[in-house]
N, CA, C and O of each residue as an XYZ file, in Angstrom:
400
protein
N     -35.117    -25.093    -70.689
C     -36.147    -24.291    -70.056
C     -36.182    -24.672    -68.564
O     -36.209    -25.854    -68.220
N     -36.183    -23.681    -67.706
C     -36.306    -23.908    -66.264
C     -37.579    -23.223    -65.795
O     -37.733    -22.013    -65.960
N     -38.489    -23.990    -65.212
C     -39.771    -23.452    -64.748
C     -39.792    -23.570    -63.231
O     -39.830    -24.670    -62.678
N     -39.768    -22.418    -62.568
C     -39.659    -22.372    -61.104
C     -40.256    -21.062    -60.615
O     -39.907    -19.997    -61.124
N     -41.156    -21.126    -59.628
C     -41.811    -19.917    -59.134
C     -40.971    -19.157    -58.104
O     -41.236    -17.980    -57.858
N     -39.985    -19.783    -57.506
C     -39.113    -19.118    -56.534
C     -37.963    -18.452    -57.299
O     -37.132    -19.149    -57.881
N     -37.903    -17.114    -57.306
C     -36.879    -16.422    -58.096
C     -35.444    -16.819    -57.743
O     -34.598    -16.910    -58.633
N     -35.158    -17.056    -56.466
C     -33.801    -17.447    -56.080
C     -33.459    -18.843    -56.602
O     -32.349    -19.063    -57.086
N     -34.383    -19.770    -56.511
C     -34.147    -21.118    -57.026
C     -34.028    -21.087    -58.549
O     -33.186    -21.779    -59.122
N     -34.866    -20.289    -59.199
C     -34.805    -20.148    -60.658
C     -33.416    -19.661    -61.075
O     -32.819    -20.192    -62.011
N     -32.917    -18.661    -60.381
C     -31.593    -18.117    -60.674
C     -30.504    -19.165    -60.408
O     -29.594    -19.337    -61.219
N     -30.602    -19.852    -59.287
C     -29.597    -20.851    -58.907
C     -29.519    -21.996    -59.930
O     -28.432    -22.353    -60.384
N     -30.664    -22.558    -60.283
C     -30.687    -23.651    -61.256
C     -30.194    -23.145    -62.610
O     -29.431    -23.827    -63.294
N     -30.634    -21.948    -62.992
C     -30.187    -21.362    -64.253
C     -28.680    -21.157    -64.288
O     -28.034    -21.443    -65.297
N     -28.119    -20.662    -63.185
C     -26.664    -20.458    -63.112
C     -25.911    -21.778    -63.221
O     -24.896    -21.862    -63.912
N     -26.405    -22.808    -62.540
C     -25.738    -24.116    -62.606
C     -25.754    -24.672    -64.034
O     -24.744    -25.180    -64.520
N     -26.897    -24.571    -64.693
C     -26.997    -25.092    -66.058
C     -26.155    -24.272    -67.030
O     -25.546    -24.826    -67.946
N     -26.118    -22.957    -66.833
C     -25.293    -22.095    -67.677
C     -23.817    -22.465    -67.511
O     -23.075    -22.521    -68.491
N     -23.394    -22.715    -66.271
C     -22.009    -23.106    -66.013
C     -21.659    -24.422    -66.704
O     -20.494    -24.669    -67.015
N     -22.658    -25.263    -66.944
C     -22.441    -26.529    -67.644
C     -22.507    -26.374    -69.163
O     -22.365    -27.349    -69.901
N     -22.725    -25.136    -69.622
C     -22.757    -24.869    -71.053
C     -24.127    -24.902    -71.689
O     -24.242    -24.893    -72.915
N     -25.168    -24.939    -70.877
C     -26.533    -24.970    -71.395
C     -27.057    -23.557    -71.607
O     -26.715    -22.643    -70.857
N     -27.880    -23.383    -72.621
C     -28.614    -22.135    -72.788
C     -29.884    -22.282    -71.966
O     -30.609    -23.265    -72.121
N     -30.165    -21.320    -71.093
C     -31.285    -21.419    -70.174
C     -32.387    -20.438    -70.559
O     -32.137    -19.252    -70.775
N     -33.605    -20.954    -70.640
C     -34.794    -20.146    -70.875
C     -35.597    -20.162    -69.577
O     -36.268    -21.155    -69.293
N     -35.550    -19.089    -68.777
C     -36.248    -19.089    -67.494
C     -37.737    -18.784    -67.633
O     -38.144    -17.989    -68.479
N     -38.537    -19.425    -66.793
C     -39.981    -19.183    -66.754
C     -40.442    -19.295    -65.307
O     -40.039    -20.214    -64.594
N     -41.288    -18.361    -64.872
C     -41.773    -18.370    -63.492
C     -43.125    -19.055    -63.328
O     -43.583    -19.260    -62.204
N     -43.767    -19.409    -64.436
C     -45.057    -20.089    -64.388
C     -45.093    -21.213    -65.422
O     -44.296    -21.226    -66.361
N     -46.004    -22.135    -65.249
C     -46.175    -23.212    -66.219
C     -46.578    -22.642    -67.572
O     -46.077    -23.096    -68.601
N     -47.466    -21.662    -67.594
C     -47.881    -21.076    -68.868
C     -46.700    -20.444    -69.603
O     -46.582    -20.586    -70.820
N     -45.823    -19.745    -68.871
C     -44.615    -19.193    -69.502
C     -43.730    -20.314    -70.035
O     -43.169    -20.204    -71.126
N     -43.605    -21.390    -69.265
C     -42.809    -22.537    -69.694
C     -43.360    -23.188    -70.949
O     -42.605    -23.545    -71.853
N     -44.674    -23.343    -71.005
C     -45.296    -23.916    -72.198
C     -45.050    -23.035    -73.419
O     -44.820    -23.543    -74.516
N     -45.097    -21.727    -73.232
C     -44.805    -20.795    -74.337
C     -43.353    -20.940    -74.782
O     -43.067    -20.931    -75.979
N     -42.440    -21.073    -73.829
C     -41.024    -21.268    -74.170
C     -40.843    -22.538    -74.998
O     -40.096    -22.546    -75.976
N     -41.520    -23.597    -74.606
C     -41.419    -24.860    -75.331
C     -41.952    -24.704    -76.750
O     -41.336    -25.179    -77.704
N     -43.097    -24.041    -76.890
C     -43.677    -23.829    -78.223
C     -42.794    -22.929    -79.083
O     -42.583    -23.209    -80.263
N     -42.281    -21.854    -78.499
C     -41.533    -20.854    -79.269
C     -40.088    -21.242    -79.554
O     -39.536    -20.843    -80.580
N     -39.464    -22.014    -78.663
C     -38.022    -22.258    -78.772
C     -37.630    -23.725    -78.904
O     -36.467    -24.019    -79.179
N     -38.554    -24.642    -78.720
C     -38.295    -26.083    -78.831
C     -37.008    -26.511    -78.122
O     -36.109    -27.052    -78.766
N     -36.903    -26.279    -76.802
C     -35.698    -26.703    -76.085
C     -35.602    -28.227    -76.044
O     -36.581    -28.934    -76.280
N     -34.406    -28.712    -75.739
C     -34.184    -30.155    -75.639
C     -34.677    -30.712    -74.311
O     -35.059    -31.879    -74.217
N     -34.664    -29.854    -73.271
C     -35.016    -30.332    -71.928
C     -35.687    -29.224    -71.133
O     -35.559    -28.040    -71.442
N     -36.406    -29.647    -70.097
C     -37.036    -28.700    -69.176
C     -36.859    -29.212    -67.756
O     -37.045    -30.398    -67.483
N     -36.500    -28.311    -66.860
C     -36.486    -28.590    -65.427
C     -37.728    -27.884    -64.894
O     -37.858    -26.668    -65.040
N     -38.633    -28.626    -64.285
C     -39.897    -28.031    -63.860
C     -40.176    -28.334    -62.391
O     -40.135    -29.484    -61.953
N     -40.464    -27.262    -61.642
C     -40.895    -27.400    -60.259
C     -42.307    -27.973    -60.269
O     -43.119    -27.602    -61.116
N     -42.599    -28.854    -59.357
C     -43.922    -29.464    -59.322
C     -44.926    -28.597    -58.568
O     -46.019    -28.351    -59.077
N     -44.587    -28.131    -57.378
C     -45.541    -27.376    -56.571
C     -45.395    -25.877    -56.818
O     -44.431    -25.249    -56.381
N     -46.378    -25.319    -57.531
C     -46.398    -23.890    -57.831
C     -47.813    -23.368    -57.613
O     -48.769    -24.144    -57.627
N     -47.954    -22.048    -57.410
C     -49.259    -21.509    -57.014
C     -50.386    -21.629    -58.041
O     -51.516    -21.929    -57.657
N     -50.127    -21.412    -59.304
C     -51.206    -21.461    -60.301
C     -51.317    -22.887    -60.835
O     -51.835    -23.764    -60.143
N     -50.850    -23.127    -62.025
C     -50.752    -24.497    -62.531
C     -49.509    -25.104    -61.925
O     -48.531    -24.401    -61.670
N     -49.537    -26.403    -61.691
C     -48.333    -27.031    -61.150
C     -47.559    -27.751    -62.248
O     -48.017    -27.859    -63.385
N     -46.381    -28.238    -61.885
C     -45.524    -28.910    -62.844
C     -46.130    -30.171    -63.428
O     -45.782    -30.566    -64.540
N     -47.038    -30.813    -62.690
C     -47.719    -31.985    -63.240
C     -48.563    -31.592    -64.446
O     -48.655    -32.346    -65.415
N     -49.184    -30.404    -64.387
C     -49.935    -29.898    -65.543
C     -49.013    -29.714    -66.741
O     -49.375    -30.044    -67.870
N     -47.812    -29.182    -66.487
C     -46.836    -28.997    -67.566
C     -46.511    -30.341    -68.209
O     -46.529    -30.468    -69.433
N     -46.216    -31.338    -67.386
C     -45.851    -32.653    -67.907
C     -47.001    -33.228    -68.730
O     -46.770    -33.790    -69.800
N     -48.232    -33.097    -68.248
C     -49.386    -33.619    -68.974
C     -49.592    -32.874    -70.289
O     -49.906    -33.494    -71.305
N     -49.418    -31.549    -70.283
C     -49.653    -30.771    -71.494
C     -48.579    -31.007    -72.544
O     -48.871    -31.004    -73.740
N     -47.345    -31.210    -72.113
C     -46.275    -31.483    -73.071
C     -46.461    -32.877    -73.656
O     -46.225    -33.098    -74.844
N     -46.881    -33.803    -72.823
C     -47.222    -35.137    -73.291
C     -46.038    -36.052    -73.477
O     -44.902    -35.607    -73.642
N     -46.320    -37.329    -73.446
C     -45.292    -38.355    -73.610
C     -44.724    -38.392    -75.025
O     -43.609    -38.869    -75.232
N     -45.472    -37.899    -75.987
C     -45.040    -37.979    -77.382
C     -43.951    -36.960    -77.709
O     -43.269    -37.092    -78.725
N     -43.783    -35.963    -76.874
C     -42.802    -34.910    -77.118
C     -41.384    -35.455    -76.972
O     -41.151    -36.403    -76.222
N     -40.450    -34.857    -77.683
C     -39.038    -35.216    -77.556
C     -38.392    -34.494    -76.380
O     -37.231    -34.745    -76.057
N     -39.135    -33.605    -75.744
C     -38.621    -32.825    -74.617
C     -38.299    -33.737    -73.439
O     -39.147    -34.512    -72.998
N     -37.091    -33.643    -72.939
C     -36.680    -34.388    -71.742
C     -37.082    -33.559    -70.535
O     -36.756    -32.374    -70.477
N     -37.776    -34.142    -69.575
C     -38.298    -33.404    -68.431
C     -37.674    -33.912    -67.142
O     -37.671    -35.111    -66.863
N     -37.143    -32.969    -66.359
C     -36.648    -33.250    -65.020
C     -37.593    -32.545    -64.052
O     -37.687    -31.317    -64.064
N     -38.286    -33.300    -63.226
C     -39.217    -32.741    -62.244
C     -38.482    -32.552    -60.924
O     -37.743    -33.432    -60.483
N     -38.693    -31.381    -60.287
C     -38.071    -31.108    -58.996
C     -39.139    -30.652    -57.998
O     -40.126    -30.022    -58.376
N     -38.931    -30.976    -56.738
C     -39.846    -30.509    -55.696
C     -39.204    -30.658    -54.326
O     -38.330    -31.496    -54.105
N     -39.670    -29.815    -53.418
C     -39.342    -29.980    -52.013
C     -40.371    -30.869    -51.347
O     -40.134    -31.404    -50.264
N     -41.509    -31.024    -51.991
C     -42.517    -31.972    -51.550
C     -43.672    -31.424    -50.742
O     -44.706    -32.083    -50.639
N     -43.536    -30.245    -50.166
C     -44.635    -29.727    -49.368
C     -44.986    -30.635    -48.208
O     -44.113    -31.309    -47.661
N     -46.253    -30.661    -47.827
C     -46.708    -31.448    -46.673
C     -46.542    -32.952    -46.859
O     -46.304    -33.673    -45.891
N     -46.664    -33.426    -48.086
C     -46.595    -34.861    -48.342
C     -45.169    -35.401    -48.407
O     -44.960    -36.613    -48.345
N     -44.208    -34.526    -48.528
C     -42.844    -34.963    -48.792
C     -42.682    -35.191    -50.283
O     -43.676    -35.278    -51.003
N     -41.462    -35.290    -50.757
C     -41.226    -35.357    -52.201
C     -41.572    -36.694    -52.857
O     -41.902    -36.715    -54.043
N     -41.509    -37.795    -52.137
C     -41.676    -39.123    -52.734
C     -42.925    -39.311    -53.567
O     -42.819    -39.623    -54.753
N     -44.119    -39.132    -52.987
C     -45.341    -39.381    -53.755
C     -45.496    -38.438    -54.952
O     -45.982    -38.841    -56.009
N     -45.084    -37.199    -54.780
C     -45.240    -36.214    -55.859
C     -44.318    -36.550    -57.024
O     -44.722    -36.478    -58.184
N     -43.080    -36.917    -56.710
C     -42.142    -37.261    -57.775
C     -42.533    -38.564    -58.465
O     -42.287    -38.722    -59.661
N     -43.131    -39.491    -57.741
C     -43.639    -40.726    -58.370
C     -44.755    -40.396    -59.364
O     -44.829    -40.986    -60.443
N     -45.626    -39.444    -58.991
C     -46.678    -39.017    -59.919
C     -46.055    -38.405    -61.166
O     -46.490    -38.691    -62.282
N     -45.034    -37.559    -60.985
C     -44.365    -36.927    -62.127
C     -43.774    -37.983    -63.056
O     -43.894    -37.877    -64.277
N     -43.138    -38.999    -62.482
C     -42.581    -40.090    -63.298
C     -43.689    -40.825    -64.048
O     -43.542    -41.161    -65.223
N     -44.786    -41.065    -63.361
C     -45.909    -41.756    -63.984
C     -46.510    -40.988    -65.144
O     -47.055    -41.579    -66.077
N     -46.409    -39.660    -65.081
C     -46.947    -38.817    -66.150
C     -45.952    -38.609    -67.281
O     -46.312    -38.081    -68.333
N     -44.688    -39.023    -67.073
C     -43.739    -38.935    -68.176
C     -42.445    -38.195    -67.901
O     -41.643    -38.029    -68.820
N     -42.203    -37.738    -66.661
C     -40.922    -37.093    -66.366
C     -39.812    -38.130    -66.541
O     -39.961    -39.286    -66.145
N     -38.714    -37.707    -67.130
C     -37.597    -38.613    -67.385
C     -36.687    -38.775    -66.184
O     -35.995    -39.784    -66.051
N     -36.690    -37.784    -65.313
C     -35.864    -37.828    -64.091
C     -36.532    -36.954    -63.049
O     -37.325    -36.071    -63.375
N     -36.199    -37.213    -61.777
C     -36.750    -36.415    -60.680
C     -35.625    -36.092    -59.692
O     -34.675    -36.858    -59.526
N     -35.764    -34.940    -59.048
C     -34.800    -34.499    -58.033
C     -35.536    -33.842    -56.887
O     -36.544    -33.165    -57.086
N     -35.027    -34.047    -55.692
C     -35.555    -33.376    -54.500
C     -34.761    -32.087    -54.324
O     -33.532    -32.096    -54.390
N     -35.473    -30.968    -54.097
C     -34.765    -29.706    -53.835
C     -34.376    -29.639    -52.381
O     -33.770    -28.658    -51.949
């Protein structure tokens, strides 16, 4: 599952994962991503942290540490830069983080 509000980034990440042999379930919002997780039980999710409605931190909290879902948090960081935001994502249970 790839959760990203920027359509070009969503397409780019999806294309890269598809080229690696992954089946990609795209979602433009956290709520869509949560539905994908409930309906399809993917092995992993790539989630953007900074999004207009709910952010990726909400996704990580709602999925919870008990889930078998592997989470990769991504962000450009906004005004704060990526460091503090990605540290928060790790603290909430993201398994890996990447700067866009």
